[in-house]
Structures are given as structure tokens and as C-alpha cells.
FIDO-854036 format. One record per residue (C-alpha): residue number from 1; x, y, z. Coordinates in steps of 0.5 Angstrom, whole numbers, always signed. Example, Ala and Ser with C-alpha at 12.3 -4.5 7.8 and 13.67 -1.06 7.14 Angstrom:
{pos:1, x:+25, y:-9, z:+16}
{pos:2, x:+27, y:-2, z:+14}
***
This chain:
{pos:1, x:+0, y:+0, z:+0}
{pos:2, x:+3, y:+7, z:-2}
{pos:3, x:+3, y:+12, z:+3}
{pos:4, x:-3, y:+16, z:+3}
{pos:5, x:-6, y:+23, z:+6}
{pos:6, x:-7, y:+20, z:+13}
{pos:7, x:-10, y:+25, z:+18}
{pos:8, x:-9, y:+23, z:+25}
{pos:9, x:-14, y:+27, z:+30}
{pos:10, x:-9, y:+29, z:+35}
{pos:11, x:-8, y:+36, z:+39}
{pos:12, x:-2, y:+37, z:+35}
{pos:13, x:-5, y:+36, z:+28}
{pos:14, x:-11, y:+41, z:+29}
{pos:15, x:-9, y:+46, z:+34}
{pos:16, x:-6, y:+51, z:+29}
{pos:17, x:-8, y:+54, z:+22}
{pos:18, x:-14, y:+54, z:+18}
{pos:19, x:-20, y:+58, z:+19}
{pos:20, x:-22, y:+62, z:+26}
{pos:21, x:-27, y:+59, z:+30}
{pos:22, x:-31, y:+61, z:+37}
{pos:23, x:-28, y:+56, z:+41}
{pos:24, x:-22, y:+55, z:+44}
{pos:25, x:-17, y:+49, z:+42}
{pos:26, x:-18, y:+46, z:+48}
{pos:27, x:-26, y:+46, z:+47}
{pos:28, x:-25, y:+44, z:+40}
{pos:29, x:-20, y:+38, z:+41}
{pos:30, x:-25, y:+35, z:+47}
{pos:31, x:-31, y:+34, z:+42}
{pos:32, x:-27, y:+32, z:+36}
{pos:33, x:-22, y:+27, z:+40}
{pos:34, x:-29, y:+24, z:+43}
{pos:35, x:-32, y:+23, z:+36}
{pos:36, x:-26, y:+20, z:+34}
{pos:37, x:-25, y:+15, z:+40}
{pos:38, x:-32, y:+13, z:+38}
{pos:39, x:-31, y:+12, z:+31}
{pos:40, x:-25, y:+8, z:+31}
{pos:41, x:-29, y:+3, z:+36}
{pos:42, x:-35, y:+3, z:+33}
{pos:43, x:-32, y:+1, z:+26}
{pos:44, x:-27, y:-4, z:+28}
{pos:45, x:-33, y:-7, z:+32}
{pos:46, x:-38, y:-7, z:+26}
{pos:47, x:-33, y:-10, z:+21}
{pos:48, x:-32, y:-16, z:+26}
{pos:49, x:-39, y:-17, z:+27}
{pos:50, x:-41, y:-16, z:+20}
{pos:51, x:-40, y:-20, z:+14}
{pos:52, x:-38, y:-18, z:+7}
{pos:53, x:-43, y:-18, z:+2}
{pos:54, x:-49, y:-16, z:+7}
{pos:55, x:-47, y:-10, z:+10}
{pos:56, x:-50, y:-6, z:+16}
{pos:57, x:-55, y:-1, z:+13}
{pos:58, x:-60, y:+1, z:+19}
{pos:59, x:-64, y:-1, z:+25}
{pos:60, x:-71, y:-5, z:+24}
{pos:61, x:-76, y:-2, z:+29}
{pos:62, x:-75, y:-9, z:+33}
{pos:63, x:-68, y:-7, z:+34}
{pos:64, x:-65, y:-12, z:+29}
{pos:65, x:-60, y:-10, z:+23}
{pos:66, x:-62, y:-8, z:+16}
{pos:67, x:-57, y:-11, z:+12}
{pos:68, x:-55, y:-9, z:+5}
{pos:69, x:-53, y:-14, z:+0}
{pos:70, x:-49, y:-12, z:-7}
{pos:71, x:-55, y:-9, z:-10}
{pos:72, x:-58, y:-5, z:-5}
{pos:73, x:-57, y:+3, z:-7}
{pos:74, x:-53, y:+4, z:+0}
{pos:75, x:-48, y:-2, z:+0}
{pos:76, x:-42, y:+2, z:-1}
{pos:77, x:-43, y:+6, z:+5}
{pos:78, x:-40, y:+2, z:+10}
{pos:79, x:-34, y:+0, z:+6}
{pos:80, x:-33, y:+8, z:+5}
{pos:81, x:-34, y:+9, z:+12}
{pos:82, x:-28, y:+4, z:+14}
{pos:83, x:-23, y:+7, z:+9}
{pos:84, x:-25, y:+14, z:+12}
{pos:85, x:-24, y:+11, z:+19}
{pos:86, x:-17, y:+9, z:+16}
{pos:87, x:-16, y:+16, z:+14}
{pos:88, x:-18, y:+19, z:+20}
{pos:89, x:-15, y:+14, z:+25}
{pos:90, x:-9, y:+11, z:+22}
{pos:91, x:-11, y:+4, z:+24}
{pos:92, x:-9, y:-1, z:+19}
{pos:93, x:-14, y:-6, z:+22}
{pos:94, x:-19, y:-2, z:+19}
{pos:95, x:-16, y:-1, z:+12}
{pos:96, x:-15, y:-9, z:+12}
{pos:97, x:-23, y:-9, z:+14}
{pos:98, x:-24, y:-4, z:+9}
{pos:99, x:-21, y:-8, z:+3}
{pos:100, x:-25, y:-14, z:+5}
{pos:101, x:-32, y:-10, z:+5}
{pos:102, x:-30, y:-7, z:-1}
{pos:103, x:-28, y:-13, z:-5}
{pos:104, x:-34, y:-17, z:-4}
{pos:105, x:-38, y:-12, z:-8}
{pos:106, x:-35, y:-14, z:-14}
{pos:107, x:-41, y:-16, z:-17}
{pos:108, x:-44, y:-9, z:-17}
{pos:109, x:-40, y:-7, z:-23}
{pos:110, x:-45, y:-12, z:-28}
{pos:111, x:-51, y:-7, z:-25}
{pos:112, x:-55, y:-3, z:-31}
{pos:113, x:-61, y:-2, z:-28}
{pos:114, x:-59, y:+4, z:-23}
{pos:115, x:-56, y:+11, z:-23}
{pos:116, x:-54, y:+9, z:-16}
{pos:117, x:-47, y:+6, z:-18}
{pos:118, x:-43, y:+12, z:-16}
{pos:119, x:-46, y:+11, z:-9}
{pos:120, x:-44, y:+3, z:-9}
{pos:121, x:-38, y:+3, z:-13}
{pos:122, x:-34, y:+10, z:-12}
{pos:123, x:-35, y:+11, z:-5}
{pos:124, x:-32, y:+4, z:-4}
{pos:125, x:-28, y:+2, z:-10}
{pos:126, x:-26, y:+9, z:-11}
{pos:127, x:-24, y:+11, z:-4}
{pos:128, x:-20, y:+4, z:-4}
{pos:129, x:-17, y:+6, z:-10}
{pos:130, x:-16, y:+14, z:-8}
{pos:131, x:-12, y:+11, z:-2}
{pos:132, x:-8, y:+5, z:-3}
{pos:133, x:-7, y:+6, z:-11}
{pos:134, x:-8, y:-1, z:-12}
{pos:135, x:-10, y:-2, z:-20}
{pos:136, x:-14, y:-8, z:-17}
{pos:137, x:-19, y:-4, z:-16}
{pos:138, x:-20, y:-1, z:-23}
{pos:139, x:-23, y:-6, z:-27}
{pos:140, x:-30, y:-5, z:-23}
{pos:141, x:-29, y:+2, z:-23}
{pos:142, x:-29, y:+2, z:-30}
{pos:143, x:-35, y:-3, z:-31}
{pos:144, x:-39, y:+1, z:-26}
{pos:145, x:-37, y:+8, z:-30}
{pos:146, x:-39, y:+5, z:-37}
{pos:147, x:-46, y:+3, z:-35}
{pos:148, x:-47, y:+9, z:-31}
{pos:149, x:-46, y:+13, z:-37}
{pos:150, x:-50, y:+9, z:-41}
{pos:151, x:-56, y:+11, z:-37}
{pos:152, x:-55, y:+18, z:-40}
{pos:153, x:-60, y:+21, z:-46}
{pos:154, x:-58, y:+26, z:-50}
{pos:155, x:-64, y:+28, z:-52}
{pos:156, x:-67, y:+29, z:-45}
{pos:157, x:-60, y:+32, z:-43}
{pos:158, x:-60, y:+27, z:-37}
{pos:159, x:-59, y:+21, z:-33}
{pos:160, x:-65, y:+16, z:-32}
{pos:161, x:-65, y:+15, z:-24}
{pos:162, x:-70, y:+9, z:-24}
{pos:163, x:-73, y:+4, z:-29}
{pos:164, x:-80, y:+4, z:-25}
{pos:165, x:-85, y:+3, z:-30}
{pos:166, x:-90, y:+8, z:-27}
{pos:167, x:-85, y:+14, z:-29}
{pos:168, x:-83, y:+16, z:-36}
{pos:169, x:-76, y:+19, z:-35}
{pos:170, x:-75, y:+20, z:-28}
{pos:171, x:-69, y:+24, z:-25}
{pos:172, x:-68, y:+25, z:-18}
{pos:173, x:-64, y:+31, z:-15}
{pos:174, x:-60, y:+25, z:-11}
{pos:175, x:-57, y:+23, z:-18}
{pos:176, x:-53, y:+30, z:-18}
{pos:177, x:-48, y:+26, z:-13}
{pos:178, x:-47, y:+20, z:-18}
{pos:179, x:-44, y:+25, z:-22}
{pos:180, x:-37, y:+26, z:-19}
{pos:181, x:-36, y:+18, z:-21}
{pos:182, x:-37, y:+20, z:-28}
{pos:183, x:-32, y:+27, z:-27}
{pos:184, x:-27, y:+22, z:-24}
{pos:185, x:-28, y:+16, z:-29}
{pos:186, x:-28, y:+21, z:-35}
{pos:187, x:-21, y:+23, z:-33}
{pos:188, x:-18, y:+16, z:-31}
{pos:189, x:-20, y:+12, z:-36}
{pos:190, x:-20, y:+18, z:-42}
{pos:191, x:-27, y:+18, z:-43}
{pos:192, x:-29, y:+25, z:-44}
{pos:193, x:-36, y:+23, z:-47}
{pos:194, x:-37, y:+21, z:-39}
{pos:195, x:-35, y:+29, z:-37}
{pos:196, x:-40, y:+31, z:-43}
{pos:197, x:-46, y:+27, z:-40}
{pos:198, x:-44, y:+30, z:-32}
{pos:199, x:-44, y:+37, z:-35}
{pos:200, x:-50, y:+37, z:-39}
{pos:201, x:-54, y:+33, z:-33}
{pos:202, x:-52, y:+38, z:-28}
{pos:203, x:-54, y:+45, z:-33}
{pos:204, x:-60, y:+40, z:-34}
{pos:205, x:-62, y:+40, z:-27}
{pos:206, x:-61, y:+47, z:-26}
{pos:207, x:-66, y:+49, z:-31}
{pos:208, x:-71, y:+44, z:-29}
{pos:209, x:-70, y:+42, z:-22}
{pos:210, x:-71, y:+49, z:-18}
{pos:211, x:-76, y:+53, z:-15}
{pos:212, x:-75, y:+61, z:-15}
{pos:213, x:-72, y:+61, z:-8}
{pos:214, x:-67, y:+55, z:-10}
{pos:215, x:-71, y:+50, z:-7}
{pos:216, x:-71, y:+43, z:-10}
{pos:217, x:-76, y:+39, z:-13}
{pos:218, x:-75, y:+32, z:-11}
{pos:219, x:-77, y:+28, z:-18}
{pos:220, x:-77, y:+31, z:-25}
{pos:221, x:-80, y:+26, z:-30}
{pos:222, x:-78, y:+28, z:-37}
{pos:223, x:-82, y:+25, z:-44}
{pos:224, x:-76, y:+21, z:-47}
{pos:225, x:-79, y:+23, z:-54}
{pos:226, x:-78, y:+30, z:-54}
{pos:227, x:-74, y:+32, z:-47}
{pos:228, x:-80, y:+36, z:-45}
{pos:229, x:-82, y:+36, z:-37}
{pos:230, x:-88, y:+32, z:-36}
{pos:231, x:-88, y:+33, z:-29}
{pos:232, x:-85, y:+36, z:-22}
{pos:233, x:-86, y:+31, z:-17}
{pos:234, x:-84, y:+28, z:-10}
{pos:235, x:-82, y:+21, z:-8}
{pos:236, x:-79, y:+23, z:-1}
{pos:237, x:-82, y:+29, z:+1}
{pos:238, x:-88, y:+32, z:+5}
{pos:239, x:-91, y:+34, z:-2}
{pos:240, x:-89, y:+35, z:-9}
{pos:241, x:-88, y:+43, z:-7}
{pos:242, x:-84, y:+42, z:-1}
{pos:243, x:-77, y:+42, z:+1}
{pos:244, x:-75, y:+35, z:+3}
{pos:245, x:-68, y:+36, z:+7}
{pos:246, x:-64, y:+31, z:+5}
{pos:247, x:-66, y:+33, z:-3}
{pos:248, x:-63, y:+40, z:-1}
{pos:249, x:-57, y:+37, z:+2}
{pos:250, x:-56, y:+33, z:-5}
{pos:251, x:-57, y:+39, z:-9}
{pos:252, x:-52, y:+43, z:-5}
{pos:253, x:-47, y:+37, z:-5}
{pos:254, x:-47, y:+36, z:-12}
{pos:255, x:-46, y:+43, z:-15}
{pos:256, x:-40, y:+45, z:-10}
{pos:257, x:-37, y:+38, z:-13}
{pos:258, x:-39, y:+40, z:-20}
{pos:259, x:-36, y:+46, z:-19}
{pos:260, x:-29, y:+43, z:-16}
{pos:261, x:-29, y:+39, z:-22}
{pos:262, x:-31, y:+44, z:-27}
{pos:263, x:-29, y:+51, z:-25}
{pos:264, x:-36, y:+53, z:-29}
{pos:265, x:-39, y:+59, z:-25}
{pos:266, x:-46, y:+57, z:-27}
{pos:267, x:-45, y:+51, z:-22}
{pos:268, x:-41, y:+55, z:-16}
{pos:269, x:-47, y:+60, z:-17}
{pos:270, x:-52, y:+54, z:-16}
{pos:271, x:-48, y:+51, z:-10}
{pos:272, x:-48, y:+58, z:-6}
{pos:273, x:-55, y:+60, z:-8}
{pos:274, x:-58, y:+53, z:-5}
{pos:275, x:-53, y:+54, z:+1}
{pos:276, x:-57, y:+60, z:+2}
{pos:277, x:-63, y:+57, z:+2}
{pos:278, x:-61, y:+53, z:+7}
{pos:279, x:-57, y:+57, z:+12}
{pos:280, x:-62, y:+62, z:+12}
{pos:281, x:-68, y:+58, z:+13}
{pos:282, x:-73, y:+60, z:+18}
{pos:283, x:-74, y:+53, z:+20}
{pos:284, x:-68, y:+51, z:+22}
{pos:285, x:-67, y:+48, z:+28}
{pos:286, x:-62, y:+52, z:+33}
{pos:287, x:-57, y:+46, z:+33}
{pos:288, x:-58, y:+46, z:+25}
{pos:289, x:-60, y:+39, z:+25}
{pos:290, x:-66, y:+39, z:+20}
{pos:291, x:-72, y:+36, z:+21}
{pos:292, x:-74, y:+31, z:+15}
{pos:293, x:-77, y:+36, z:+11}
{pos:294, x:-77, y:+43, z:+12}
{pos:295, x:-84, y:+44, z:+10}
{pos:296, x:-87, y:+38, z:+15}
{pos:297, x:-90, y:+43, z:+19}
{pos:298, x:-96, y:+43, z:+14}
{pos:299, x:-97, y:+36, z:+16}
{pos:300, x:-96, y:+36, z:+23}
{pos:301, x:-98, y:+40, z:+29}
{pos:302, x:-91, y:+42, z:+31}
{pos:303, x:-85, y:+41, z:+28}
{pos:304, x:-82, y:+38, z:+34}
{pos:305, x:-86, y:+32, z:+33}
{pos:306, x:-82, y:+31, z:+27}
{pos:307, x:-76, y:+26, z:+27}
{pos:308, x:-69, y:+30, z:+25}
{pos:309, x:-65, y:+28, z:+19}
{pos:310, x:-58, y:+27, z:+22}
{pos:311, x:-56, y:+24, z:+15}
{pos:312, x:-58, y:+31, z:+12}
{pos:313, x:-54, y:+35, z:+16}
{pos:314, x:-48, y:+31, z:+15}
{pos:315, x:-48, y:+31, z:+8}
{pos:316, x:-50, y:+39, z:+8}
{pos:317, x:-44, y:+39, z:+13}
{pos:318, x:-39, y:+36, z:+8}
{pos:319, x:-41, y:+40, z:+3}
{pos:320, x:-41, y:+46, z:+6}
{pos:321, x:-34, y:+45, z:+8}
{pos:322, x:-32, y:+43, z:+1}
{pos:323, x:-35, y:+50, z:-2}
{pos:324, x:-32, y:+54, z:+4}
{pos:325, x:-25, y:+52, z:+1}
{pos:326, x:-27, y:+55, z:-7}
{pos:327, x:-29, y:+61, z:-5}
{pos:328, x:-26, y:+68, z:-2}
{pos:329, x:-31, y:+68, z:+3}
{pos:330, x:-31, y:+61, z:+5}
{pos:331, x:-31, y:+62, z:+13}
{pos:332, x:-39, y:+63, z:+13}
{pos:333, x:-39, y:+56, z:+10}
{pos:334, x:-34, y:+53, z:+15}
{pos:335, x:-37, y:+56, z:+21}
{pos:336, x:-44, y:+54, z:+19}
{pos:337, x:-41, y:+47, z:+18}
{pos:338, x:-37, y:+47, z:+24}
{pos:339, x:-43, y:+48, z:+28}
{pos:340, x:-47, y:+42, z:+25}
{pos:341, x:-41, y:+37, z:+26}
{pos:342, x:-41, y:+40, z:+34}
{pos:343, x:-48, y:+38, z:+34}
{pos:344, x:-47, y:+32, z:+30}
{pos:345, x:-41, y:+30, z:+35}
{pos:346, x:-46, y:+31, z:+42}
{pos:347, x:-49, y:+26, z:+45}
{pos:348, x:-55, y:+28, z:+42}
{pos:349, x:-54, y:+25, z:+35}
{pos:350, x:-47, y:+21, z:+37}
{pos:351, x:-47, y:+14, z:+39}
{pos:352, x:-44, y:+11, z:+45}
{pos:353, x:-39, y:+6, z:+45}
{pos:354, x:-42, y:-1, z:+44}
{pos:355, x:-49, y:+1, z:+43}
{pos:356, x:-53, y:+4, z:+36}
{pos:357, x:-51, y:-3, z:+33}
{pos:358, x:-45, y:-1, z:+32}
{pos:359, x:-47, y:+5, z:+28}
{pos:360, x:-44, y:+12, z:+29}
{pos:361, x:-50, y:+17, z:+29}
{pos:362, x:-57, y:+16, z:+32}
{pos:363, x:-63, y:+20, z:+29}
{pos:364, x:-64, y:+20, z:+21}
{pos:365, x:-70, y:+18, z:+17}
{pos:366, x:-70, y:+14, z:+11}
{pos:367, x:-77, y:+15, z:+8}
{pos:368, x:-82, y:+18, z:+12}
{pos:369, x:-88, y:+17, z:+7}
{pos:370, x:-86, y:+9, z:+7}
{pos:371, x:-85, y:+9, z:+14}
{pos:372, x:-79, y:+6, z:+13}
{pos:373, x:-72, y:+7, z:+17}
{pos:374, x:-75, y:+13, z:+21}
{pos:375, x:-71, y:+16, z:+27}
{pos:376, x:-65, y:+10, z:+26}
{pos:377, x:-59, y:+10, z:+24}
{pos:378, x:-57, y:+10, z:+17}
{pos:379, x:-50, y:+8, z:+14}
{pos:380, x:-50, y:+14, z:+9}
{pos:381, x:-51, y:+19, z:+15}
{pos:382, x:-45, y:+15, z:+18}
{pos:383, x:-41, y:+16, z:+11}
{pos:384, x:-42, y:+23, z:+10}
{pos:385, x:-40, y:+25, z:+18}
{pos:386, x:-34, y:+21, z:+16}
{pos:387, x:-33, y:+25, z:+10}
{pos:388, x:-34, y:+32, z:+13}
{pos:389, x:-30, y:+31, z:+19}
{pos:390, x:-24, y:+29, z:+15}
{pos:391, x:-25, y:+35, z:+11}
{pos:392, x:-26, y:+40, z:+18}
{pos:393, x:-19, y:+37, z:+19}
{pos:394, x:-16, y:+38, z:+13}
{pos:395, x:-18, y:+45, z:+13}
{pos:396, x:-16, y:+46, z:+20}
{pos:397, x:-9, y:+44, z:+18}
{pos:398, x:-9, y:+49, z:+12}
{pos:399, x:-5, y:+56, z:+14}
{pos:400, x:-10, y:+60, z:+9}
{pos:401, x:-17, y:+60, z:+9}
{pos:402, x:-18, y:+58, z:+2}
{pos:403, x:-14, y:+52, z:-1}
{pos:404, x:-16, y:+55, z:-9}
***
């Protein structure tokens, strides 16, 4: 294994440089060190308890663990979390376990009927290759990227999300996340058509997915024959016109990532406008962990009855930290993300060692409308929380407030 960019969460590593912040280094080190200790313990125990190919996804209402096989859209998050855990802690045992759980997903390279290949393969195999440089991970990544690209339709100008028969050509805001896979694969495998597809999808989504306040619809259904929009709906939110919290997080993350890969100013503008919608939203709770839909008050008596979605907060935090490194006034994004991470690292959301079926975060929501995964840990909440912490520590280690 070649030398990697490892970040050890010690007082020496984080006490100096980077953005200004409102806490003393001693206070900061305390919450970050506590979180890191729990992360190391939970991931180690989880990797020993669960079997490769049957990855922990969430907790069922009866307390049992819901497992994900290689076809599950979330299956790449647990191996990815192990890779991130290795980077955060330097624990080689986590790297060994990450390799085991990653290689067990090899069959996902043949899947063609979903856009989620980025989640499934790039979060697992992609991180494996980034960290180790081992070319044995490349064939699966090449196959998955090819199959993701094949879902792009030039007439629609987008990548088809689902093959469900009741939609014509559905595109969900979640799909923005999988563009990162195409950007990387386009460069890695010399396939400029992949990059073109990613750019076109992102521009089409700007055109059709957003309202005037820069909140996002969940699903836009297109006519595959003409490329025209047939309907704007939701599959997750309270109503078609509501702002489903994780959907807004996908949008923010997606456009910050697109700008990082292309330097297209249209993508930066979109990312900052979505960030503004989120950060200034009057119904964002004080601890900055949103309820599962920003408009849930329309359906429930009080928003306090609505479950929080730690997964949305984790994705937002990671996205804001990425965005903070790409603009001159990145301090505001960094500060907001830091507060999110502090909340997620508190006892309200961070599991105690040995509890929570060895998941790291509590209190996320999968699909409220379908009574699925409500107020439960989720593998993708853990993944993006770890990614956000990794980005946070990297920024704190910089001598300047912007890296680009």
C-alpha cells in the first residue's frame, strides 16, 4: 500500500492554522477527540460483527439490523466508512477490513438498472483506489462507470435515475451525487464523453429542478421522445412542492462538487444559492440538524413531532466544507458546517461506544412517507459524517482560509 494522505486526529494536528473559530482549541479537541474514539471503536466492532456482502444499512423497528446486499443502493457506504475511518485514525485494521468489504461488492460492476452506481462503487472501490493506488480496483470502477454513462440520454440531457414502469424518464436530485463518479472516470479512463454527460446532466437539472427560492424538487419526469418536462413530483417529501431536507443536501453537495471538477461558474452560483436557502431557512433548528422535510409543519401539528434527519445534516456539512475551500468568503460556510458537526458529535446524535448496533450516528430518516427507516441510524449518515470530519480536519491544517 502506497503512502496515503492520512489525518490523525491529535491535538498537534488540529490545534493550529485554518479558519478562525469561536471555541478554544482545547474545547474543540475535546469534542473531536471524543468523536474519533467512538468512530474507531464502532467501525472496528462493526467490521468484526458483520459479513462482507451483507453490510449494515440501518436498524429495524424491532432493534435488529437491516442488511444491504451488493444490489442495495447503500451497499458502498459501509466499506467507504471503513476507508474514511482508516484515514481519520490511521488504524491499519480498518484498512484491512475496508478491503474485505469492498472486494465483496465486485458483482455490482455488472448492474445496469440504476443510477446509484456512484454510491455503490465510487464510495467503496473509488475510495479504495484513491487511498491505496492498487490498480486491482480499477476494472470494477471501469465497468460501473460505463454502465452509469449508458443511462445518459442526449435528448433529455440527463441520466435516467430509475427504471420503474410508472415513470417515463425520472431524474431525481439524488442523481447529482453520482456525477462525481463520471467526472473521475472520464479523466481516469480517458472518456471525455463521461464528463460531457455529467456537465449536461448538471445543467439540465439547474434548468428544471429548482424553484425560485432555489429549493429543489425531488423528481422531474421527462418525455424521453421529446426531452420535455412532464411533471415535477416527490417520492420522499411531504408534498410535491415541499423541500425534502436530504434532497436539498444532495443539491448543495452536487453543485459544490461539480464546480470543484469543472470550475464552471454556473455550478458555483447554484451551490451558493442552495446554501443560502438552507442556512437562512427559518425552520432550521437551532442545532442545525433539520427535520426530514423543511415543510413538514404543513402536515404535522408542530415540527417538534417530526423526526430529525442526521443524514441530511452530515451531507450538508460535508458539502459546505467543500464549498468553503472554493470561495474567498468561505469562512461563513466553514463556521456553519462546524456547528453542524459539533451538534452531530454531541450525545444527542453520536452513539455511545458499543451501542446503536455499532452505527456511529443516531436519528436519521430514510423514507418517512413509506414508514421506512424512521428515527434510525443510516449507513450513509455515517459515511458523510466521516467525510465531513475528514474535510474539517484537512481545512484546519491549512495555513490559509481557502485552498483554491
